DRENPA-3360 file (N, C-alpha, C; in nm, 2 decimals, always signed):
BEGIN
1 = MTAPYSPS = +0.57/-1.38/-1.15/+0.49/-1.42/-1.05/+0.58/-1.41/-0.89 ~ +0.49/-1.42/-0.80/+0.53/-1.41/-0.68/+0.50/-1.58/-0.60 ~ +0.54/-1.60/-0.52/+0.51/-1.72/-0.43/+0.35/-1.63/-0.37 ~ +0.26/-1.75/-0.33/+0.17/-1.68/-0.25/+0.21/-1.65/-0.10 ~ +0.14/-1.56/-0.06/+0.12/-1.52/+0.09/+0.29/-1.47/+0.11 ~ +0.36/-1.43/+0.04/+0.47/-1.38/+0.07/+0.48/-1.19/+0.02 ~ +0.44/-1.11/+0.08/+0.41/-0.96/+0.06/+0.58/-0.88/+0.00 ~ +0.67/-1.00/+0.11/+0.78/-0.88/+0.05/+0.83/-0.92/-0.07;
9 = QNGVVERM = +0.77/-0.97/-0.12/+0.83/-1.00/-0.29/+0.77/-0.90/-0.39 ~ +0.67/-0.81/-0.32/+0.62/-0.73/-0.42/+0.57/-0.59/-0.36 ~ +0.67/-0.52/-0.34/+0.76/-0.45/-0.29/+0.66/-0.31/-0.32 ~ +0.63/-0.32/-0.46/+0.58/-0.15/-0.48/+0.42/-0.15/-0.46 ~ +0.37/-0.26/-0.42/+0.24/-0.28/-0.40/+0.23/-0.23/-0.25 ~ +0.31/-0.34/-0.16/+0.32/-0.28/-0.05/+0.32/-0.17/+0.04 ~ +0.43/-0.09/-0.05/+0.42/+0.04/-0.05/+0.30/+0.17/-0.09 ~ +0.31/+0.10/-0.14/+0.13/+0.19/-0.19/+0.01/+0.17/-0.10;
17 = NRTLVELL = +0.03/+0.03/-0.08/-0.07/+0.01/+0.06/-0.06/+0.06/+0.20 ~ +0.09/+0.09/+0.20/+0.13/+0.18/+0.34/+0.09/+0.34/+0.33 ~ +0.12/+0.35/+0.22/+0.07/+0.52/+0.17/-0.11/+0.56/+0.17 ~ -0.13/+0.45/+0.15/-0.30/+0.46/+0.13/-0.32/+0.44/+0.29 ~ -0.29/+0.38/+0.43/-0.29/+0.34/+0.49/-0.28/+0.50/+0.60 ~ -0.11/+0.55/+0.56/-0.11/+0.63/+0.63/-0.22/+0.79/+0.58 ~ -0.26/+0.78/+0.47/-0.35/+0.90/+0.43/-0.46/+0.85/+0.48 ~ -0.51/+0.75/+0.50/-0.63/+0.70/+0.57/-0.61/+0.75/+0.71;
25 = HAMIKASD = -0.51/+0.72/+0.78/-0.52/+0.79/+0.96/-0.51/+0.91/+0.94 ~ -0.47/+1.00/+0.84/-0.46/+1.16/+0.84/-0.57/+1.19/+0.83 ~ -0.70/+1.12/+0.73/-0.78/+1.15/+0.70/-0.90/+1.17/+0.81 ~ -0.92/+1.04/+0.89/-0.99/+1.00/+1.01/-0.98/+1.11/+1.10 ~ -0.79/+1.12/+1.13/-0.76/+1.24/+1.24/-0.81/+1.33/+1.24 ~ -0.78/+1.38/+1.10/-0.85/+1.53/+1.04/-1.01/+1.55/+1.06 ~ -1.05/+1.46/+1.06/-1.21/+1.50/+1.03/-1.26/+1.43/+1.21 ~ -1.19/+1.39/+1.27/-1.27/+1.31/+1.38/-1.38/+1.23/+1.35;
33 = LPKFLWEP = -1.32/+1.15/+1.23/-1.46/+1.06/+1.21/-1.45/+0.90/+1.33 ~ -1.51/+0.81/+1.30/-1.50/+0.70/+1.43/-1.41/+0.62/+1.34 ~ -1.32/+0.55/+1.40/-1.24/+0.43/+1.33/-1.33/+0.32/+1.28 ~ -1.45/+0.29/+1.31/-1.54/+0.20/+1.24/-1.57/+0.25/+1.08 ~ -1.52/+0.38/+1.10/-1.54/+0.42/+0.94/-1.43/+0.37/+0.85 ~ -1.36/+0.32/+0.85/-1.23/+0.28/+0.81/-1.23/+0.24/+0.66 ~ -1.33/+0.13/+0.67/-1.40/+0.06/+0.54/-1.40/+0.17/+0.40 ~ -1.51/+0.23/+0.42/-1.55/+0.34/+0.32/-1.48/+0.47/+0.30;
41 = AIAHTAYV = -1.37/+0.47/+0.39/-1.26/+0.57/+0.39/-1.14/+0.57/+0.32 ~ -1.11/+0.42/+0.33/-1.02/+0.35/+0.28/-1.05/+0.36/+0.10 ~ -1.17/+0.35/+0.12/-1.20/+0.34/-0.04/-1.21/+0.48/-0.11 ~ -1.23/+0.60/-0.01/-1.24/+0.72/-0.03/-1.08/+0.76/-0.05 ~ -0.99/+0.70/+0.00/-0.84/+0.77/+0.01/-0.82/+0.72/-0.13 ~ -0.84/+0.62/-0.17/-0.82/+0.54/-0.28/-0.86/+0.62/-0.38 ~ -0.98/+0.66/-0.41/-1.06/+0.77/-0.49/-0.96/+0.87/-0.51 ~ -0.95/+0.98/-0.43/-0.84/+1.05/-0.39/-0.69/+1.04/-0.50;
49 = WNRSFTRY = -0.67/+0.92/-0.43/-0.54/+0.96/-0.48/-0.53/+0.91/-0.61 ~ -0.62/+0.85/-0.67/-0.58/+0.78/-0.82/-0.67/+0.95/-0.86 ~ -0.65/+1.05/-0.84/-0.74/+1.17/-0.92/-0.65/+1.25/-0.90 ~ -0.52/+1.24/-0.82/-0.46/+1.33/-0.74/-0.36/+1.35/-0.90 ~ -0.29/+1.48/-0.90/-0.18/+1.48/-0.99/-0.07/+1.47/-0.94 ~ +0.07/+1.40/-1.03/+0.18/+1.40/-0.97/+0.29/+1.45/-1.06 ~ +0.27/+1.53/-1.14/+0.34/+1.63/-1.16/+0.29/+1.73/-1.19 ~ +0.36/+1.89/-1.22/+0.36/+2.01/-1.27/+0.36/+1.97/-1.45;
57 = IPSATPYQ = +0.26/+2.03/-1.47/+0.23/+2.08/-1.66/+0.25/+2.22/-1.68 ~ +0.35/+2.27/-1.71/+0.36/+2.41/-1.71/+0.30/+2.45/-1.83 ~ +0.26/+2.40/-1.95/+0.18/+2.48/-2.04/+0.05/+2.46/-2.08 ~ -0.03/+2.36/-1.95/-0.20/+2.39/-1.97/-0.20/+2.33/-1.85 ~ -0.36/+2.35/-1.78/-0.39/+2.30/-1.71/-0.43/+2.14/-1.70 ~ -0.42/+2.07/-1.61/-0.45/+1.90/-1.61/-0.61/+1.88/-1.71 ~ -0.71/+1.97/-1.65/-0.85/+1.99/-1.73/-0.80/+1.96/-1.92 ~ -0.74/+2.06/-1.93/-0.71/+2.11/-2.03/-0.64/+2.03/-2.13;
65 = KWHG = -0.51/+1.93/-2.08/-0.42/+1.81/-2.13/-0.53/+1.70/-2.12 ~ -0.58/+1.66/-2.01/-0.74/+1.59/-2.04/-0.83/+1.57/-2.12 ~ -0.89/+1.68/-2.17/-0.95/+1.71/-2.28/-0.93/+1.76/-2.36 ~ -0.83/+1.79/-2.37/-0.78/+1.84/-2.54/-0.79/+1.91/-2.52;
% end
């Protein structure tokens, strides 16, 4: 449990928010999108992040591991 409105008590979530915002800025800058599109862009950033692989699997492709 954390106290309300105290982000310093939840470092994991705050770091993930920072990571997503940094990725968002990179995506918007690379694609030359206007800044008013940040809301759908952050949703897309979270979508991409959640589907990105984070470790190497030497014996099979991620598809093979996921689908057996």
